[in-house]
MARDO-537888 format. One line per 10 residues: their letters; for each residue x, y, z of C-alpha. Coordinates in Angstrom, 3 decimals, m for minus. Layout:
MARDO-537888
A> X Y Z ~ ...
***
This chain:
MARDO-537888
MIKEVMKMQT> 0.000 0.000 0.000 ~ 2.831 2.374 0.913 ~ 4.594 1.643 m2.388 ~ 1.404 2.385 m4.309 ~ 0.945 5.710 m2.489 ~ 4.563 6.673 m3.182 ~ 4.145 5.770 m6.863 ~ 1.000 7.915 m7.086 ~ 2.816 10.804 m5.412 ~ 5.707 10.529 m7.912
VHIRSILSLG> 3.321 10.579 m10.869 ~ 1.476 13.550 m9.349 ~ 4.731 15.473 m8.831 ~ 5.840 14.794 m12.418 ~ 2.464 15.986 m13.689 ~ 2.816 19.214 m11.709 ~ 6.357 19.746 m13.021 ~ 5.242 19.076 m16.581 ~ 2.330 21.482 m16.258 ~ 4.568 24.133 m14.734
IMLLVLAACS> 7.084 23.983 m17.579 ~ 4.339 24.040 m20.209 ~ 2.720 27.072 m18.556 ~ 6.071 28.892 m18.567 ~ 6.525 28.170 m22.267 ~ 3.015 29.295 m23.136 ~ 3.342 32.419 m20.993 ~ 6.563 33.340 m22.808 ~ 4.720 33.072 m26.123 ~ 1.520 34.802 m25.037
GEEVTLQRLP> 2.615 38.152 m26.392 ~ 3.510 36.777 m29.830 ~ 1.474 35.798 m32.867 ~ 2.315 32.110 m33.034 ~ 0.598 30.465 m35.976 ~ 1.500 27.394 m37.959 ~ m0.362 25.825 m40.831 ~ m2.223 22.719 m39.727 ~ m0.204 19.600 m40.473 ~ m1.860 16.996 m42.733
DDAVILALGD> m2.936 13.638 m41.327 ~ 0.022 11.917 m42.987 ~ 2.509 14.598 m41.935 ~ 6.128 13.736 m41.195 ~ 8.013 15.602 m38.475 ~ 11.815 15.462 m38.609 ~ 13.562 15.809 m35.243 ~ 17.205 16.712 m35.886 ~ 19.749 16.885 m33.125 ~ 22.290 15.150 m30.956
SLTSGYGARP> 21.899 13.018 m27.820 ~ 19.035 15.184 m26.526 ~ 17.093 14.049 m29.580 ~ 18.339 10.473 m29.812 ~ 17.218 9.978 m26.205 ~ 20.470 9.274 m24.385 ~ 19.752 8.263 m20.794 ~ 16.496 6.465 m21.608 ~ 15.211 3.661 m23.810 ~ 14.635 4.473 m27.518
EQSYPSVLQQ> 10.858 4.401 m27.104 ~ 11.188 6.983 m24.297 ~ 12.984 9.595 m26.421 ~ 11.091 12.819 m26.983 ~ 10.481 12.098 m30.713 ~ 8.940 8.708 m29.848 ~ 6.682 10.213 m27.186 ~ 5.753 13.113 m29.485 ~ 4.737 10.609 m32.155 ~ 2.426 8.893 m29.668
LSGKKVVNAG> 0.905 12.197 m28.579 ~ 0.443 13.709 m32.026 ~ m0.426 10.660 m34.097 ~ 2.064 11.943 m36.696 ~ 5.196 10.176 m37.882 ~ 8.183 11.656 m36.055 ~ 11.589 10.691 m37.438 ~ 14.287 10.576 m34.776 ~ 17.379 11.939 m36.531 ~ 19.396 12.414 m33.360
VSGEVSENGL> 23.041 11.315 m33.217 ~ 24.736 11.256 m29.819 ~ 27.925 13.303 m29.675 ~ 27.291 15.083 m32.959 ~ 28.410 18.679 m33.461 ~ 26.467 21.173 m35.544 ~ 28.837 20.927 m38.510 ~ 27.978 17.257 m38.926 ~ 24.287 17.915 m38.419 ~ 24.396 20.437 m41.237
RRLPGLLKRH> 26.150 17.869 m43.424 ~ 23.426 15.265 m42.745 ~ 20.404 17.505 m43.172 ~ 20.099 17.696 m46.994 ~ 19.925 13.909 m47.264 ~ 17.373 13.689 m44.462 ~ 15.155 16.313 m46.077 ~ 15.311 14.491 m49.400 ~ 14.628 11.080 m47.846 ~ 11.795 11.986 m45.473
QPDLLILCHG> 10.325 15.132 m47.074 ~ 9.112 16.399 m43.689 ~ 6.295 18.852 m43.077 ~ 8.040 20.243 m39.989 ~ 11.620 20.321 m38.700 ~ 12.335 20.368 m34.964 ~ 15.923 21.528 m34.517 ~ 17.741 20.891 m31.238 ~ 21.451 21.147 m31.920 ~ 24.667 22.796 m30.818
GNDILRKKSM> 24.993 21.332 m27.335 ~ 28.195 19.482 m28.157 ~ 29.664 22.605 m29.749 ~ 29.032 24.372 m26.443 ~ 30.438 21.551 m24.285 ~ 33.558 21.233 m26.473 ~ 34.004 25.018 m26.539 ~ 33.911 25.211 m30.307 ~ 33.419 28.500 m32.125 ~ 30.008 29.925 m31.257
SKMRSNLIDM> 29.987 32.032 m34.407 ~ 30.514 28.882 m36.475 ~ 27.838 27.029 m34.534 ~ 25.464 29.931 m35.088 ~ 26.231 29.896 m38.802 ~ 25.651 26.129 m38.981 ~ 22.250 26.390 m37.297 ~ 21.180 29.251 m39.545 ~ 22.256 27.236 m42.582 ~ 20.157 24.286 m41.356
IELAKNENIP> 17.164 26.547 m40.950 ~ 17.663 28.036 m44.404 ~ 17.865 24.560 m45.962 ~ 14.464 23.756 m44.484 ~ 12.914 27.128 m45.334 ~ 14.076 26.777 m48.941 ~ 11.881 23.664 m49.086 ~ 8.976 25.540 m47.415 ~ 9.418 23.474 m44.250 ~ 8.645 25.382 m41.033
VLLLGVPKPG> 11.192 25.061 m38.230 ~ 10.801 24.823 m34.465 ~ 14.079 25.673 m32.717 ~ 14.796 24.493 m29.161 ~ 17.220 26.450 m26.994 ~ 20.113 24.549 m25.398 ~ 21.599 25.692 m22.079 ~ 25.052 27.069 m21.495 ~ 27.050 25.645 m18.549 ~ 26.531 27.399 m15.256
LFLSSYEVYQ> 24.995 27.214 m11.809 ~ 21.698 28.668 m13.011 ~ 20.768 27.096 m16.330 ~ 19.274 29.169 m19.107 ~ 19.239 28.917 m22.876 ~ 22.405 30.161 m24.553 ~ 21.736 33.668 m25.877 ~ 22.755 32.666 m29.391 ~ 19.527 30.686 m29.820 ~ 17.350 33.737 m29.187
SIAEETGVFF> 19.481 35.645 m31.671 ~ 19.065 32.904 m34.293 ~ 15.308 32.760 m33.750 ~ 14.959 36.504 m34.132 ~ 17.107 36.628 m37.275 ~ 15.421 33.704 m39.029 ~ 11.864 34.153 m37.734 ~ 11.471 30.492 m36.762 ~ 9.244 29.125 m34.027 ~ 11.240 29.012 m30.800
IDDLIPDILG> 10.981 27.392 m27.368 ~ 13.572 29.021 m25.171 ~ 14.033 27.506 m21.703 ~ 12.369 24.082 m21.936 ~ 15.600 22.067 m21.827 ~ 17.292 24.282 m19.193 ~ 14.205 23.950 m16.968 ~ 14.230 20.162 m17.313 ~ 17.956 19.885 m16.615 ~ 17.527 22.149 m13.618
DNDLKSDTVH> 15.307 19.523 m11.976 ~ 17.052 16.461 m10.533 ~ 13.878 14.388 m10.894 ~ 13.877 14.910 m14.671 ~ 17.491 14.221 m15.638 ~ 19.707 11.153 m15.963 ~ 22.958 13.144 m15.659 ~ 24.068 16.772 m15.791 ~ 23.291 17.240 m19.490 ~ 20.600 14.665 m20.355
PNSDGYTVMA> 16.974 14.170 m19.306 ~ 15.705 10.838 m18.023 ~ 12.560 9.154 m19.326 ~ 10.351 11.530 m17.332 ~ 12.324 14.501 m18.644 ~ 11.908 13.390 m22.246 ~ 8.193 12.941 m21.630 ~ 7.938 16.504 m20.323 ~ 9.928 17.656 m23.341 ~ 7.540 15.905 m25.750
ETIYTYLKNS> 4.419 17.072 m23.912 ~ 5.588 20.681 m23.951 ~ 6.483 20.590 m27.647 ~ 3.127 18.973 m28.417 ~ 1.263 21.657 m26.445 ~ 3.240 24.419 m28.159 ~ 2.519 23.011 m31.615 ~ m1.126 22.417 m30.797 ~ m1.564 25.992 m29.592 ~ 0.218 27.265 m32.708
GAF> m2.339 25.475 m34.916 ~ m0.239 22.506 m36.091 ~ m2.613 19.905 m34.613
***
């Protein structure tokens, strides 16, 4: 009985955390006109990134693209490669766009550039080039901010700058908020299964409110 009560309390706490993060995201967007053309029933969503996308720290079916596919009923291609830097992501993207012909690109990249202290100007250029590749194919882009190292996690400023320059859809502090909660991460830089679920739920809510679903 005690174990069951504790399990219910854990689920309740995760639900509260998930709701809190989603409310923060929606509040940040409340002053903006966020509209996205409704995705067709057979839409394909391409999730491009590194280990945060591949789902490191959890089972493959617990990655955020897998959970987002369950929530949305759309095909979500997990194109995450653990350890990848933005230069290699840019190199992969043209082939992925040709192969999958996605209706939406979710871009979560650059974390390894930050951790390895690579050139931020080059990383910025790589991300902008990825966005332009998608936009040239009339594919809308949702950019996720990645945190910079520090005691108080927040999205690296370069992501806000990229979003403003390119006009893409942008979720700023979702990943920093998850990694700032010990109950939602498997290590210092990766969510656990609960964290990936919160990530997927928040992205789904954002897209739904923008008109995608």
